[in-house]
TILUMDREN-731246 format. One line per 4 residues: number of its first residue (from 1); their letters; for each residue x, y, z of N, C-alpha, C. Coordinates in steps of 0.2 Angstrom, whole numbers, plus 5000, padded with zeros to 4 digits. Last residue first. Example, Ala and Ser with C-alpha at 12.3 -4.5 7.8 and 13.67 -1.06 7.14 Angstrom:
2) sa) 5064:4989:5035:5068:4995:5036:5064:5000:5039 ~ 5066:4972:5039:5062:4978:5039:5066:4984:5039
END
This chain:
84) xxxx) 5032:5004:4951:5033:5010:4955:5040:5010:4956 ~ 5029:4986:4949:5028:4993:4947:5031:4998:4952 ~ 5036:4975:4953:5032:4974:4946:5030:4982:4944 ~ 5052:4972:4959:5045:4975:4959:5042:4975:4952
80) xxxx) 5061:4958:4965:5060:4963:4960:5053:4966:4961 ~ 5073:4948:4973:5066:4952:4973:5066:4958:4969 ~ 5085:4941:4974:5081:4941:4968:5074:4945:4968 ~ 5089:4942:4987:5093:4945:4982:5089:4946:4976
76) xxxx) 5085:4941:5001:5081:4941:4996:5084:4944:4990 ~ 5090:4942:5015:5094:4939:5009:5091:4938:5003 ~ 5085:4949:5024:5082:4942:5024:5086:4938:5018 ~ 5090:4961:5023:5091:4957:5029:5089:4950:5028
72) xxxx) 5084:4965:5010:5091:4965:5011:5093:4960:5018 ~ 5070:4965:5015:5072:4962:5009:5080:4960:5009 ~ 5068:4974:5026:5066:4967:5026:5071:4963:5020 ~ 5074:4986:5027:5072:4984:5033:5070:4976:5032
68) xxxx) 5077:4990:5013:5082:4991:5019:5080:4987:5025 ~ 5065:4986:5006:5072:4984:5004:5077:4984:5010 ~ 5056:4994:5012:5055:4987:5013:5062:4983:5011 ~ 5061:5007:5009:5060:5005:5015:5060:4997:5016
64) xxxx) 5061:5007:4995:5067:5008:4998:5066:5005:5006 ~ 5047:5005:4992:5052:4999:4990:5058:5000:4994 ~ 5042:5016:4997:5040:5010:5000:5044:5005:4999 ~ 5055:5028:4998:5050:5025:4996:5048:5019:4999
60) xxxx) 5060:5040:5011:5062:5036:5006:5055:5033:5003 ~ 5059:5047:5024:5061:5051:5018:5064:5046:5014 ~ 5051:5041:5034:5059:5039:5034:5062:5042:5028 ~ 5039:5047:5031:5042:5048:5038:5050:5046:5038
56) xxxx) 5036:5040:5020:5037:5047:5019:5040:5049:5026 ~ 5035:5026:5024:5041:5028:5019:5042:5036:5019 ~ 5024:5027:5032:5031:5025:5035:5037:5028:5031 ~ 5014:5030:5023:5016:5035:5028:5023:5033:5031
52) xxxx) 5015:5019:5015:5016:5025:5012:5018:5031:5017 ~ 5011:5009:5024:5017:5009:5021:5020:5015:5018 ~ 4998:5014:5027:5003:5014:5032:5010:5013:5029 ~ 4992:5011:5014:4992:5019:5017:4997:5018:5023
48) xxxx) 4994:4998:5013:4995:5002:5008:4996:5009:5011 ~ 4987:4993:5024:4994:4992:5024:4997:4997:5018 ~ 4973:4996:5022:4977:5000:5028:4985:4999:5027 ~ 4970:4987:5012:4970:4995:5010:4974:4998:5016
44) xxxx) 4967:4974:5015:4974:4976:5014:4975:4984:5013 ~ 4954:4974:5027:4957:4973:5021:4964:4975:5021 ~ 4942:4971:5041:4948:4974:5038:4950:4971:5031 ~ 4931:4974:5053:4932:4971:5047:4938:4975:5044
40) xxxx) 4921:4977:5066:4928:4974:5066:4928:4971:5059 ~ 4913:4993:5066:4913:4985:5064:4920:4983:5063 ~ 4914:5006:5071:4907:5002:5073:4907:4994:5071 ~ 4925:5012:5068:4924:5010:5075:4918:5006:5076
36) xxxx) 4919:5022:5055:4924:5020:5059:4923:5018:5066 ~ 4905:5015:5047:4907:5021:5051:4914:5018:5055 ~ 4907:5005:5032:4905:5006:5039:4908:5013:5042 ~ 4912:5005:5019:4906:5001:5021:4903:5002:5028
32) xxxx) 4920:5017:5010:4920:5014:5017:4912:5011:5018 ~ 4928:5018:4995:4921:5018:4998:4922:5014:5004 ~ 4942:5028:4991:4940:5021:4994:4933:5022:4997 ~ 4948:5040:4988:4942:5037:4984:4939:5031:4987
28) xxxx) 4958:5045:4996:4954:5049:4993:4948:5046:4990 ~ 4965:5033:5000:4964:5038:5004:4958:5043:5002 ~ 4968:5027:4988:4964:5024:4993:4961:5029:4998 ~ 4976:5036:4982:4970:5035:4979:4965:5032:4984
24) xxxx) 4987:5036:4991:4984:5042:4990:4977:5041:4987 ~ 4991:5023:4989:4989:5024:4995:4985:5031:4995 ~ 4995:5024:4974:4990:5020:4977:4987:5021:4984 ~ 5007:5032:4976:5001:5034:4972:4994:5031:4975
20) xxxx) 5014:5024:4983:5013:5030:4986:5007:5033:4983 ~ 5016:5012:4975:5013:5011:4981:5011:5018:4984 ~ 5012:5016:4958:5017:5016:4963:5014:5015:4970 ~ 5004:5007:4945:5004:5012:4950:5008:5012:4956
16) xxxx) 5005:4996:4938:5007:5002:4935:5007:5008:4939 ~ 4999:4984:4944:5005:4984:4941:5008:4990:4939 ~ 4986:4988:4947:4991:4986:4952:4998:4984:4950 ~ 4981:4992:4936:4983:4997:4940:4987:4994:4945
12) xxxx) 4977:4980:4928:4984:4984:4927:4985:4989:4932 ~ 4968:4973:4943:4970:4974:4935:4976:4977:4934 ~ 4967:4985:4957:4964:4979:4953:4967:4979:4946 ~ 4971:4994:4964:4972:4988:4968:4969:4982:4963
8) xxxx) 4968:5006:4958:4976:5005:4959:4977:4998:4961 ~ 4954:5008:4958:4958:5005:4952:4964:5003:4953 ~ 4947:5001:4973:4950:5007:4969:4954:5004:4963 ~ 4932:4992:4978:4939:4991:4975:4941:4998:4972
4) xxxx) 4923:4993:4994:4924:4992:4987:4932:4992:4985 ~ 4924:4995:5008:4920:4990:5005:4921:4988:4998 ~ 4936:4997:5019:4934:5000:5013:4930:4994:5009 ~ 4933:4999:5036:4934:4994:5031:4932:4998:5025
END
């Protein structure tokens, strides 16, 4: 678990940083409160990193991946992105 906050996940950073850049920031800067495997505690940081990894593997962006596999299929025609 990352016990603190990284700039891309708070304030204006959350509106101006792409999901891929935020995932990199989390990976490089997030302070971890526990050693891996010692405590069962989670936050949404893992979703940022996993989304960026899946998008890279699919050769697209996080937005492209979500649009193709969720937003379009669910008929969410008015969905817009705040950043990235």
